[in-house]
N, C-alpha and C positions, 0 to 999 in steps of 0.2 A: 570596407574597401582597404586594400593595402596602399602603401606609399608608392612613390614613383621612382624607385631606385632603377637606374639604367640596366643593371645586371639582370633584372627580371624580364627584360624585353626578349630574352630567349627562353622559350618554353620547352619543356620535355613532354612528349606525347607518347603514351603507350597505346598504339592503335591495335586493340585486341579483337579477336574473333567475336567475342560476346560482349565485352565491355571495353570502354576507353577510359583513360585517366590522364589528367594534365597537371603539371607541376612547374614551379620555377624556383630559382635560388634567389633569396633576398635576405639581406641583413645577416648573412652568415649561416643561413639554414634553408632547408627545402620546405616550401609550402605546397601541399596538395590542395588544388583549388576545387571547392564544391560547386556543383551546378545550381541552377535556379531552384531545384527541389531540395537543395541542401545535401545531396548525395555526392560522395567523393569519387564515385565511378559512374559512368554514363553508358546505358545500353547501346550497343553498336547496331542500332535499328534506324532505318529510314523508311517512312511511309508516304505514299502519294494518295491524295484524295481528289475530289472534284474541284476543290477550291484552294488547297494549299499543300505544302510539303512539311512533314513533321520529322523531327530528328531526336533520337535519344529516348527518354522516359515517355514523352508524349506519343512517340511512334509505337513503342512497345505496349503501352496501355490500351491502344485501340486495335491491336493485332487480331484479336478474335473476331472483331466485326469486319475487318478488312484484310484477310490473310493473303489474298493473291496480289495485293499491291503494297505489302509491307515486306521490305527486303532486309535480310540479316545474313550472317555468315559469309559476307562477301570477301572476307580475307582469304577464304578457301578457294576463291576464283582468281585472285591476283596472280598474274604471271603464268597462268595455265592455259592450255588449249581446251576447246570444247570437247574434243574427242578423248581427252585424258580419262582414264578409268575412274579416278576419284571424282571428277566433275560429273560423269555419268551416274555414279552412285548417289551423289548429293542431290542432283536434280530430281531424282525419284522421291526424295524425302521432303523437298521444299515445296511450299504451296504456290510460290511465284514461278513464273515461266522463265526459262533460260534457253536461248537459241544460239546457233553458231553464226558469228558475224564475220567480217572481213579477216582473212588470215586465220580462220578458225578460232577467233577470239570469242570467249563467252559473252553474250549480251543479255542483260536482264530486261524483260518486257513487262511494262506496267501500264495501267490507265491513269493518266494525270491530266486534270482539268478537261476531262471529256475526250482526250485524244490518247492514242497508243503511243508510248514513248519507249525508246531503247537506251539503256545506260550500261556502260562497261563497269566492271568491278572497281577500276581506278576512279571513275567518276563518282560512284557511290561512296567510296572511301574518302574522296575529297570533300564530300558533304559532311562526313563525320569530323574530318580535320578542321573544316571551317567552324563547326559547332564547338570543338574544343578550344579553338583560338578565341571565339566569341565569349566563351565561359571565362577564359583567362583575362580577356580585355575588360569584361564587365567587373571583374574582381579587382583588377590592377589599375583600371582607370586610364589606360593609355593604349595606343595602337601597337600591335605586336606583328612582326614580320618573320622573325627568325625562329626556327624550331629544330630540335633534335628529335627524330622519330625512330622508334624501335621496330625491329622485325625479328621473327624467329631465327635462332642461330643457324638452323639448317635450311634457311631460305635459299632458293636457287638465284642465279644472277637475274633471271627474268622477274622473279618475285621482288627482289631488291629494287630493280629498275622500275617496276610497276608501282612500288611504294613511293619512290622519288617522283614519278609522274603524277601520282595522286596529290602529293604536296604542291607540285607546280600548278596543277589545275586549281587547287585551293588558294593559290596566290601566296603560298608560304615559301620562304627561302629556307629550304631544308639544308642546314649547314652540316649535318652529319646524320648518317643512318648507323645505328649500333644494334648489336644483337641483344635480345631481351635478357637472357641469363647474365650477360656481361654487365648490363645496366644494373640488374639486381645485385650482382656481386659488388658493385660500387656502393650501393646502399648498405650492404652487409659490411663492407670494409670500413665505411665511415662509422657505422655503429660500433665496430670492434676496435677502431683505431686507438682509442685511449688505453685499451688493455692489452693490445697485441704487441708481440716482440718477436723479431726474427721471421724467417720464411714460413708461410703456411700454405698447405695444399687444400684447396676448397672445391668441393663439388656442388654445383648449383643444379637442383632438380626442379625444373620449371614446367609444370603441368597446368595448362590453362584451359580455356573453353574449347579451343579448336586445334591447338598445336602443342607439341611436347618437345622440350629441349633439355639436354644434359650438357653442361660445360664444366670442364676441369681447369681451374686456374691456379697459378702460383702467385701469391701475394706477398710482397715484401717492401716495406718502407714506402708505401703509396704507389707501387708499381703493380698493376693488374695485368698479368700475362696469361692469355688463353692458350693452353697447350693441347687441348683436345675437345672436340665437340661432336655430339651425335644426337639423334632424335628422330621425330616424325612430324612433318608439317601437316599431317592429317590425323591427329589423335588428340582427344581431349574430352572435356566434360560433355560436349554435345553428343559424342559417341555413346557415352554412358546413358544420357537421356534417351537416345534412340532405342537402346536395348529395353529400357523401361516402357517406352511408348509401344513398341512392338509386343511386349508381354501383355500389356493391358488391352491392346486391340484384340489380341487372341482371346483374352478373358471375356471381353464384352461380347465377342462373337459366340463364344461358348455358352454364355449365360442367356443371351437375347436372340441368338440366331440372326444377327445383323452385322454387316461388315462396314465399319466406319473409315476404312483405309482410303476411300476415295472422296471423303468429305473434309475439305481443308479447314473449315471452321471447327469441326469436332476434334480433328487432330491437333489443331493449335491450342485449344483449351486443354486437351489432355497433356500436351507437351509442357504447357505452363505449370500444370499441376505436378508433373513428374519432376521438373526442375526444382520446384519448391520442396518436394518430398526428398529429393537427393540431398539438398542442403540440410534438411532436418535430420536425416539419417546419419549425418556426421557427428551429431551430438546425442541422439537417442536411438534406441534399439528397434523402434517400430513407429510407423506413422500411417495416416489414412489418406486415401484419394477420394474426395467427395466433389462431384460435379453435377449440378442440377441440369436436367434437360440436355444431356450430352448429345443425344441423337434421336430424332423423331419422338421427342417428348419423354424419352427414357432417362431417368436419373442413374448415375453410376456411382457406386460406393464400393471401395475395396481397401484392403490393408496391404502394406508391404513391410517386411522386416529388413533390417540391415543385412541379415544372412542371405535373404533372397536377392537383394540388390547386388551383393557380392557374387553370388552364384551366376547371375545374369551377365556379369562383366569380368569374371575371373580371368578369362583368356586375355582381355585387354589390359587388366591390371598387371598380369605377369609379363605382358609385352613391354610394359614400362621399364622393366628391369634390364632388358636387352641393351639399350643405349648406355646404361650405367657400365655394364661389362665392356662395351665397345670403347668407351672413353678411357677406362683404366688400361685396357689392352693397348690402345693407340699411344697412351702416355707412358707405357711401360712402367706402370706403377701398381703396387699392391694395395688392396683395400685398407689395410691397417696403416698405410701412409697418409690417409686422408684425415686432416685435422678437424674439418667441419663439413657436414652435409646440410646445405641451406635449402629450405622449402620455399618455392615461389609458385604463384598461380593458384586460383581458387580451388582447383581440383586436387591440389596437394593436401587439402584438409581431410580428404577421405581416409578414415582410420585404417582400412585394409591396405591401402597403398603405403601409408606410413609404416605399417607393420612389416610389409614385404621389404621395404627399404631398410628398416632397422635390422631385420633378420639378415639381410644381405651383408650389412656391415657389422655382423656379429654382436648385435645388441647395442650398438653405439647410439647415444642420444642424438636426436635430430635437432638442428637449429631452427627455432620458430620465433626468433627475436624480431624479425622484420615482418611488416604487413605484407602478406603474399599478394594482395590485390593492388598494392600501391608501390611496391619496391621497384618495379620496372620504370615507371614514370619518375620516381625519385632519382634513380640513377641517371636517367636521361636528362633531368634538370641539372644534375651535378656536371654532366658532360657539357651541357649548354653553357654553364657558368665558366667552365674551363676554356671553352672555345671563344667565349665572349669577353674574356679578360676582365673579370670583375675587379673591383677595387681591392687590391691585395693589401692596402694599408689598413683596411677594416680588420680588426683583430679576429673577428669570427670567420672571415673568409680565408685566413691563413691555414685552416685545417684542410683545405682542398688544393692549396697552391701547388703542392709537389706531386699531386696525383697524376699518373700516366697510365693510359689504357692501351694495351697491345692486343688487338683482337686477332682472330684467325679465320681463314677461309674454310667452310665446312665440307666442301666437295672438291675433288681433284679436277683440274682443268688440263686439257691437252689437245693434240692434233691427231687427225686420222692419217695413218701411214699405209704403205702397201698392204693389200690384203685385208684392210679394215681393222688393223690393229690400233690400239689407243696408245699414243706416245705422250705420257704424262709430263707436262712442264712444271705445273704447280701442284704438288701433292696436297691432299686435304690436311688441315690443321697447320698450314703455313701461315706465319705471322703476316699481317697486312698493315700498310701497303707493301706491295712487292712487284718486282719485274723479273721475268725469266725469258731468255732468248734461245732459239735453236736455229741452226743453219740448214736450209733445205736446198735441193738442187733439182735439176731436170733428170728424167729417166730415159730420154731419147734424144738423139742428135737433132740439133736445130729447133728444139722445142722453144716456143716463144711465150708460153704462159704456164703457170701452175695453179692448181685449184686448192684452196686452203679451207679445211673444215675444222671448226673448233667445237669440242665436246666437253661435257661436264658429267662426272660420275666416276664410279669405282670399278666398272667392268673392264676387263682386258681387251674386249672387242667393242668397237664404237657402236655396234648395233644394240648393245646392252646399255648404252649411255644416252644422254640427252643432247641433241644437236642444238648448240647455241646459235650458230650462224655459219655461213660459208661465203667466200668471195674469190674472185679470180685476180691473180696478180699477173699482168700482161706486159707487153712491150719488152720482153727479155731479148737481148741481141742473140741471133743464131750462134750456136757454139756446140762443140761435142757434149754429149750427155755427161753430167757430173761436174762440168766446169763452172756454170753460173753459181754464184753464192748468194742465196736469198735469205736474209736474216728475218725471222718472224719473232716478234716480242709480244708476250701476253703480260698485261699489267692490271693489277687489281688495286683500286684506290682505297682510301680509308673507310669508304662506305661499303666496301666489298663488291663494287661494280667493276666489270671487266671492260678494258679496251684492248684492241689488237692493232699492231702496226707491222708492216713488212717493208724491207728495203733491199734493193739490189746493191750488193757491196761493190760491184764493178762500176755501175753507171751512176750510183747515188740516187736512182729513182726511188721514191718513197710513197707508200700508201698507208693511210691510217683509217681504221674503221671503228665504229662504235655500235654497240648493241642498242637497238631501239625497241620500243614497246610492242612492235608488231612481229617480233621474233625473227628478224633477218638483219643482215648487215647493210649499212649504207656507207657510201664514200664520204 
């Protein structure tokens, strides 16, 4: 057990799609906290049985026996609607049931203690957050309330707010939400601080189990400024596993004339074997899949080579290069201006992905000095120490005293104007926190209200973007069209979460709205 330094009472949590990790700053360094099994990462699994709830390793270890009541990948549901294309695709792959709840919110249906229960993704995520806090408390020997939680850099406003909601449900005071690659950059920056000098352009390539981010930062004298971000909130190791699973389902059917695609237990056992094979193929050229009694008493034995794994996923691997190009283009930077390419996330270990990335940067050596599974939690812990005002008199803490993190918004934000055009107020890659204001008016005489719709996305038309919310600003005194002056302000806080305010410049009437987890605005 660690000591009871107050600075450790703020934990950093990497709330990952497939694994979670928790860390804290103590005595001038970051400690990654092992769970009760001694593992430094914990599976993002929650299982429900007739008698209890299991979280982490215990949940994953029994998944083959209880596939329909073992929940995973819930990060892919946070902040999304049930009708979203990605949700519809995922529900076809998951053994557990997902239905449309109030406001089209995805709800997970399980049997728990003999009764049917429904949980939102935020509630399941809160259970994981509680588990990570308990791991840290058991190690540290004190109660912990404050946390810095990470999200993918390309998370939408709804996804960031959903993560904050999960923290609130867990009883955590989430003092900051930061982007995963930015957190990893802080880990890299501390690792390099002793040897670095002058300004460095660093590209963080963060490919995890379910999400993919690329962030380009300028680092100089402890200042980490994000200047461009791109990625895909629905691309990662799970998708590579899916390709392998589908391949072996077809092989089993070809060999045995039987289809296992509707058998959750068989699919779960096959998926576990595929995940293991994927990891092995990062260090060897070939491995085997061996599963006794996979289906109707039939044993399944097959081999897969690294070349076959690459062939199954090559289109997804190549897709990983597109955000790299986008980041450089948005930053108006040439690839030869990048000083270091930092690998983060377990899937960044895949040799073919590393080769594609190295080829893109003309043979440049990739930075593998930080642990790709732990770097995000490491950086979150550093940010927690900065916000928690650790004892700067401690000699070891002085190395982080002057660090400053300047994150950026990943998506443009704006208002709908006449004809459905998108009027961008906050362009993507704007440093946060930020405020932007625009003046609106009426388009007809004696109009007493205007309708304000806020969108997120890069389309020139709002129909191509995501509606964050809408509200009516009323009680405008009658006047000729164009005379009323209504100022609308969009503000993004340090967590990347949006709030909106509107004010009648003539009367002083003001209305502030915040985005809530049910996808609409409230006064």
